Phi, psi and omega in degrees: 000128180276132176280150179294146182285137177266133184250143172277149183300327178289327176293323180293319180295322180290321184278350182292149181280149180303322181292329176292316178298320179295323181292321180288331179291330181268001180293146181292149182284144180290151183282152177253114183259149173211154175290169184299319181293319179295319181291329176293319176296315181298318181272002179054048178219182178265164176292332177294322176297320180292320179298320178296318179297322176292320178294325177286347183086008181276348182218131179260158180230159177234127180265129174244087188070235176273347184276132176262126181248144181235138180281121182290332177293321178292323176295317175304313183297320181296317179289327178291324181285338178280336184268000000 
């Protein structure tokens, strides 16, 4: 019985078809999530500021149980539009 061939990641990239590579290059970037406290440190603001922005509808949040998560890309966009 033949065992399946194991590929090194560089071999897979070399053997990939050009149309497959083009499809993966246009794929959307995964989101960067942070807790409210981590986002406040990242954005150099207070958690109260983030709460106000969420109440104003300028920043969305995602609840994972009791934990509130904020998309850091959205936080970047919010601060860029303010400056």
